C-alpha positions as CSV (number, residue, x, y, z in Angstrom):
1,M,0.0,0.0,-0.1
2,G,1.4,3.3,-1.1
3,K,1.8,6.4,1.0
4,E,-1.2,8.0,-0.7
5,D,-3.4,4.9,0.0
6,I,-2.5,5.0,3.8
7,K,-3.4,8.7,3.8
8,K,-6.6,8.0,2.2
9,T,-7.4,5.2,4.6
10,I,-6.6,7.1,7.7
11,L,-8.8,10.1,6.3
12,D,-11.4,7.5,5.7
13,Q,-11.4,6.3,9.3
14,K,-11.6,9.7,10.7
15,L,-14.5,10.8,8.5
16,L,-16.4,7.9,9.9
17,N,-16.2,9.7,13.4
18,I,-17.5,13.1,12.1
19,Q,-20.8,14.0,13.3
20,P,-23.7,14.2,10.9
21,V,-24.2,17.8,9.0
22,E,-27.5,18.3,10.8
23,K,-26.0,17.8,14.3
24,L,-23.1,20.2,13.4
25,V,-25.6,22.7,12.2
26,L,-27.5,22.5,15.5
27,I,-24.3,23.0,17.5
28,D,-23.4,26.2,15.3
29,Q,-27.1,27.5,16.1
30,I,-26.5,27.0,19.9
31,I,-23.2,28.8,19.4
32,D,-24.9,31.7,17.5
33,I,-27.5,32.0,20.3
34,I,-25.0,32.4,23.0
35,G,-23.1,34.9,20.8
36,R,-26.3,36.8,20.2
37,L,-26.8,36.9,24.3
38,I,-23.1,38.3,24.7
39,A,-23.7,40.9,22.1
40,E,-26.8,42.0,23.5
41,G,-25.4,42.3,26.9
42,A,-27.6,39.7,28.4
43,L,-24.2,37.7,29.1
44,K,-21.1,39.5,30.5
45,P,-17.7,38.4,31.3
46,G,-17.8,36.6,34.6
47,D,-21.4,35.6,34.2
48,T,-22.6,31.9,34.9
49,L,-24.3,30.3,32.2
50,P,-27.6,27.9,33.0
51,S,-26.7,24.4,33.5
52,E,-26.7,21.9,30.4
53,R,-30.1,20.6,31.5
54,D,-31.5,24.2,31.8
55,L,-30.1,25.1,28.4
56,S,-31.4,21.9,26.9
57,E,-34.8,22.7,27.9
58,M,-34.7,26.3,27.3
59,L,-33.3,25.8,23.6
60,K,-35.3,22.3,23.2
61,V,-32.3,20.6,21.9
62,S,-30.6,17.4,23.4
63,R,-28.0,17.8,26.1
64,T,-25.4,16.3,24.1
65,S,-25.6,19.1,21.5
66,V,-25.6,21.7,24.3
67,R,-22.5,20.0,25.8
68,Q,-20.6,19.8,22.5
69,A,-21.5,23.5,21.8
70,L,-20.1,24.4,25.2
71,K,-16.9,22.5,24.6
72,A,-16.5,24.3,21.4
73,L,-16.8,27.7,23.1
74,D,-14.4,26.3,25.8
75,V,-11.8,25.5,23.1
76,L,-12.1,29.1,21.7
77,G,-11.5,30.6,25.1
78,V,-15.1,32.0,25.4
79,L,-16.0,29.8,28.2
80,E,-14.5,28.4,31.4
81,I,-15.6,25.0,32.0
82,S,-14.7,23.1,35.5
83,P,-15.8,19.6,35.8
84,G,-18.5,19.4,38.4
85,S,-18.8,23.3,38.7
86,R,-20.6,25.9,36.8
87,T,-19.8,27.4,33.3
88,F,-18.4,31.0,33.1
89,L,-18.1,33.5,30.5
90,N,-14.3,34.0,30.3
91,K,-13.2,37.3,31.8
92,S,-9.7,37.1,29.9
93,I,-9.7,38.7,26.5
94,S,-6.1,37.1,25.8
95,K,-7.7,33.4,26.6
96,L,-10.1,34.2,23.7
97,L,-7.1,34.3,21.4
98,I,-4.7,31.9,22.5
99,N,-6.2,28.6,21.2
100,P,-7.1,30.3,17.7
101,L,-3.6,31.5,17.5
102,R,-2.2,28.1,18.4
103,F,-4.2,26.2,15.8
104,M,-3.1,28.9,13.3
105,T,0.6,28.2,14.0
106,L,-0.1,24.5,13.8
107,L,-2.2,24.5,10.6
108,H,0.0,27.2,8.7
109,D,3.3,26.2,10.0
110,V,3.9,29.9,11.5
111,T,7.5,29.9,12.6
112,T,8.9,31.3,15.9
113,L,10.7,34.0,13.8
114,E,7.4,35.2,12.3
115,L,5.9,35.3,15.9
116,F,8.8,37.2,17.3
117,G,8.6,39.6,14.2
118,T,5.0,40.4,15.1
119,R,6.1,40.8,18.6
120,K,8.5,43.5,17.6
121,I,5.8,45.4,15.6
122,I,3.1,45.4,18.3
123,E,5.1,45.8,21.5
124,V,6.9,48.9,20.2
125,A,3.5,50.4,19.7
126,L,2.2,49.3,23.1
127,A,5.4,50.8,24.7
128,R,4.7,54.2,23.1
129,L,1.1,54.1,24.1
130,A,2.1,53.3,27.7
131,A,4.3,56.3,27.6
132,V,1.1,58.4,26.9
133,N,-1.3,56.6,28.9
134,A,0.3,54.9,31.9
135,N,-1.1,56.5,35.4
136,E,0.8,56.5,38.7
137,T,-0.5,53.0,39.6
138,D,0.8,51.7,36.4
139,I,4.2,53.2,36.8
140,K,4.3,51.9,40.4
141,K,3.4,48.4,39.2
142,M,6.1,48.4,36.5
143,E,8.6,49.8,39.2
144,D,7.9,47.0,41.7
145,T,8.0,44.3,39.1
146,L,11.6,45.5,38.0
147,K,12.5,45.3,41.7
148,V,11.5,41.7,41.6
149,A,13.3,41.1,38.6
150,K,16.4,42.5,40.2
151,E,16.1,40.1,43.3
152,N,16.1,37.2,40.7
153,L,19.0,37.9,38.6
154,N,20.5,34.4,39.7
155,N,17.4,32.7,39.3
156,P,16.7,32.5,35.2
157,K,13.7,30.6,35.3
158,K,12.0,33.1,37.8
159,Y,13.5,36.1,36.1
160,V,11.8,35.1,32.7
161,L,8.6,34.8,34.4
162,V,8.9,38.4,36.0
163,E,10.2,39.8,32.8
164,M,7.0,38.6,31.0
165,E,5.1,40.3,33.9
166,F,6.8,43.7,33.3
167,H,6.1,43.5,29.4
168,D,2.3,42.5,30.7
169,D,2.4,45.7,32.8
170,I,3.3,47.7,29.8
171,F,0.4,46.1,27.7
172,K,-2.2,46.8,30.4
173,A,-0.7,50.5,30.7
174,S,-1.1,51.1,27.1
175,G,-4.9,51.3,27.4
176,N,-5.3,49.2,24.2
177,R,-7.1,45.9,25.3
178,V,-7.2,44.4,21.7
179,L,-3.3,44.8,21.2
180,S,-2.7,44.0,24.9
181,A,-4.5,40.8,24.5
182,L,-3.1,39.7,21.2
183,M,0.5,40.4,22.4
184,A,-0.4,38.5,25.6
185,S,-1.6,35.4,23.6
186,I,1.5,35.7,21.4
187,N,3.8,35.6,24.4
188,N,2.3,32.5,25.7
189,L,3.1,30.8,22.3
190,L,6.6,32.0,22.8
191,L,7.0,31.0,26.4
192,E,9.5,28.3,25.5
193,S,11.7,30.6,23.4
194,R,11.6,33.1,26.1
195,E,12.8,30.7,28.7
196,K,15.6,30.0,26.5
197,S,16.6,33.6,26.0
198,A,17.5,34.0,29.6
199,S,20.2,31.6,29.3
200,L,21.7,33.3,26.2
201,F,22.4,36.7,28.1
202,T,26.0,36.9,29.3
203,S,24.6,38.4,32.4
204,L,20.7,39.0,33.1
205,E,21.9,42.4,34.2
206,D,22.0,43.2,30.5
207,S,18.5,42.3,30.2
208,L,17.5,44.2,33.2
209,K,19.1,47.3,32.1
210,Q,17.4,47.2,28.7
211,H,13.9,46.8,30.7
212,A,14.9,49.7,32.9
213,K,15.5,52.0,29.9
214,I,11.9,51.1,28.6
215,F,10.6,52.0,32.0
216,E,12.4,55.2,32.6
217,A,11.1,56.4,28.9
218,I,7.6,55.5,29.9
219,K,7.9,57.2,33.3
220,E,9.1,60.2,31.4
221,K,6.0,60.3,29.3
222,N,8.4,60.0,26.1
223,P,6.7,57.9,23.6
224,E,9.3,58.1,21.1
225,K,12.1,57.2,23.5
226,A,10.0,54.4,24.8
227,G,9.5,52.7,21.4
228,N,13.1,53.0,20.7
229,A,14.1,51.5,23.9
230,M,11.5,48.6,23.3
231,L,12.8,48.1,19.6
232,D,16.5,48.2,20.9
233,H,15.5,45.6,23.5
234,L,13.8,43.2,20.9
235,N,16.4,43.5,18.3
236,K,19.0,42.6,20.8
237,V,16.9,39.6,21.9
238,E,16.3,38.5,18.1
239,H,20.2,38.7,17.4
240,L,20.8,36.2,20.2
241,F,18.1,33.9,18.8
242,L,19.4,34.0,15.4
243,E,23.1,33.7,16.5
244,N,22.1,30.7,18.8
245,K,19.8,29.1,16.2
246,I,16.8,29.3,18.7
247,F,14.2,30.1,15.8
248,E,15.4,27.0,14.0
249,K,14.8,24.7,16.9
250,N,11.4,26.1,17.5
251,K,10.0,25.7,14.1
């Protein structure tokens, strides 16, 4: 049996397990109804959904169809489902993006280099926005995060997590929830490469100094300086990645 025959056999076997079109259409309709409730404001982030049984009775469909529709929304990050607990509408915008982005990277063979390139574009913009929009609370949060980063210069694993938190502080201070959520999702996908980046710096103090420059520019309310400092930091990280072939290892 040739490769094409084997591939066709595997595909045929998988097709046997696909649900009937009518059932899929019904599940789509349930998802659309929940989507309309969200759009109309009847359901808001953090709200609890009725139980499967109640939804089944309200929509006059089987509990199986309701369960599968809820699972689909869970995969998309719209819902949070805990076994034995209630189902909630997700409060986190970034969680709405992480799974679709993950599937996109798998389906279209998106490389770590491409994701990092996206990071360079968006984070520079967010740093500039943070310099314009950051308030005293935002500045204090960044300052505190950098202090924790300094305390963990001898602990690369912890340092990376704190460094990610600092970038997240900038995203939140930017005031743009869409870009902030998109960047948080991309950073999630880049977690492995970020962990490796810590070991590439001759000294984590170099990394800390780069982040301190970004912070000072934001504190000074200088968007141009903040954007340049962020770009300089990301260019240096990219150079380390390329030099050590980290991107190749994460394709």
